[in-house]
N, C-alpha and C positions, 0 to 999 in steps of 0.2 A: 504494500500500500504506500502511496505517495501522497503527502499532504502539502499543498501549496499554501504557505502562510504569509500574510502581510505583516512585516515587522513593525509597522507604524512609522510615524514621521521622523523619529530620531530619539526622543526620550525613551529610556529603557522601560519605564512603567506605562507607556502608551501602547504597548502590544496588548492585544485582547487577552482576556482570561483563557479563552480557548487556545489561542496561539501559544501562550506560555505553557499550557498543559501539553500540547502536542510537541513542543520543543523538549519538554522533560521526558516524554515517552519515546522520542526518536532514537533509533540506533545509528542513523546516518543523517547528517545535516549538510546540505549544500546551500551556502548563503552568498548573496551578492555583496562581496566584500568591498567593492568600490563605493557603495552607498549605504549599506546597512550598518548601523552602529554596532561594532563588535561586542559591546558590553551586553547586548541582548542575548548573547550566547551563554550568559550566566545561568540561564534557565535550563541549559542542556546538562545531561548526565556527564559525570567525569569520564566514563568509558565510551562516550559517543564519538563516532568517527566524523570529523568535520572537514569539509572541503570549501575552499574559497573559489567561487565561480568567476572571479574577476579575470583569472588567467585561463579560463576554460572555454571551449567552444560548446555548441549545442551537442555535438557528438560526444564530447568528453563527459558532459553532464549525464547523457543517456547511458554511457558505459558504467558510470558509478551507480546509477539507479538499477540497471540490469543486474549488476553484481550483487547489490543489496537484495533485490528480489529473489535471486537464485539462492541466497543464503537465508531467506525467510525473514529478512529485516525490514523495519519500517523507516521510510525516508521522509524528511521534511525539506522541501525546497523553499528556502526563506528569501522572500523578495522585499525590497524596500517599500515603505508606504503601504498602498493597496495594490496588489498585483494586476488589477484590471486597468490601471492607467500606466501606459508606457512600460509595461512589465515584460514584454516579449514572452508571454506565457502560452499563447494560442499554439505556437509551433511545438511547444513541449507537450501540450495536451494531445495534439494530433499524433505525435510520434508514440506517446504512451498508449493511445487507443490502438494504433497499428500493432503494438507489441502485446496487447491484451493485458496491460498493467492498470489496475484500478487507481484512481486518484480522486481527491476532493479539494475544495478550496476554502480557506479560512480568510475572511476579509480583514483588512487592516485600516488604520487611520492614515489617510493620504496626506501628503505634504501640503496639499491645497487647504485641507482642513486645519492642519497645524499652523499654516501661515495666517489664516483668519483668526485663530486663537491668539497668536503672537501679536497681531495687529489690534486685537480686541475689536474686531470689525464684523459686520454682517453683510454678506455679499448681496443679499436681496433686500432692497429697501423700497417701500411704496413710493411710486412716482419717480424713482431713480433708476432702478434696474430690477427686473424680475427673472433675469436669465444670467447664467454663468457659462462662459465659453472657456473650456479648458483645451489648450492647444500648445503648439511649439513652433518655433521658427524653422524654416527649411534650411538645413545645413548639409552635412555629408549624407544624411538620410533625407530624401525629398519629401515634400508635402504636396498633395494634389492641389492644383491651381484653384479649384473651387473652394478649398479650405485655406487659402492664403490669409495671412494676418490682415492684409489690406481689405480683402473681401469681408472678413468678419467684423472689421472695424466700423463698417457702415451702420451696424446695429447700435454701437456706442453703449453696449451693455457691459457688465462686469467681465473682465478678461483675466485669466490666469495663464501665464506662460511658463511651461517647464522647459528645461534644456535650452534656454535661449539667451542666457546672460552674456555669453561670448559674442553674440550677434546683436548687442543692445542698440547700436546705431541704426542697423537695418530695421529692427523692431520699432524703434522710435519713429523712423521715417514712414514706415508702412502704416502705423497706427494713425499718424497725422494725415497722411495722404488718403487713408480710407474713410476718415470722418471724425476722429476724436479731436476736440479742441486742444491745442498745445498746452493750455492751462489745466487740463484734466489732472486730478491727483493720481499719483502713482507711488508704488513702494517696491523695494527689493528686499526680500526676506532671505537672509543667508542662514542655512542650516536650521530651519524652523524646528523648534522644540528641543534642539540639541543644547548641551550645556554652554556652548560657545555661540549660540544664536545671536545674530545682529540684524537690526532693522534700519533701513535707510528710506526715508520719505522724501518725495520730490514732486515736481510737476512733470508732466510728460515731456515737455520741451527740454528738460534737464536730465532725462533718464540716462542716456548714454554717458553724459558727463559724470553723473553720480556713480555709475558702475565703474568707470575708468578710475575716478579719483579714489575709490575704495578698494581697487584691485580685485573686483569680483569676477570670477571666471566660470565657476561651476557650483553645484550644490546650493543654488539660489533660485527662488521663484520671483518672477516679475508679476505684479498685480496692478491693474489699471482700471479706473472707473470712478464715477461719481459717488459710489458707496463710501469712498474714503473722505468725502467732503462732509459738510455740516448741515446741508439742506435736504430734508426728506419729509414725507407725510407720515403722520402717526398711523400705526396699524389699526385696521378696523377690528381686529380680533379682540382687543381689550378696550375698545371705544364704548363708553357707557350709552351712547346713542344708537348703537348697532345691535340688532337682534341676531342671536346665534341659536344653534340647536339646544344650547344649554342655558341661555340667559336671555331674558326679555330686555329690550331697550328701555332705558329710563325715560319717563315722560317729562 
């Protein structure tokens, strides 16, 4: 059996209860060492066989899993954040199915959630933005043109960009060209929820400058949108003049 586990956004105690239990039960752990906080491995047994996938190919990972299966062992494939977002897990699922190896998935706290917590922000604010676009800039790995940052920018909703800090100038240019006002609030969250987390707030027009001035190249999220500002409408949910299923409006 293979358990795909989301390690959470960085803080050791932000792994789920289920994820920590699965780590403790695993005979073999293959973890994404380039991004997962290695301190999360404290949940593993002392006799657990541990592999860092940062230096491995998909084929290497599969060989470890096949060997574990042949020996009747349980494997945890530990991914950063939540494996459903830029986790490269689909290709692993497909190969395991071809091999007849059972697997399941344990969700994790994504870095975009960790970034919102660090910023003490709400991505969806009434009359500001009711949608969150999670994407990344096109680099060595292409992005379909229909999903370009420029095309998404026309919505001017909340945008969270993974894997894009090294392309900050291009990101800034595309966001403005696509429709965001240069004065739109933005922030770069470095290693959200890790002990060395840092937050840099700026205006969109200063995004690339802020990234460069602080030497940010990776393990950072860029967030852009009016949700970082001060103007929004009060939620109807707790408005005394609004009737809900559970409460009548006050007269």
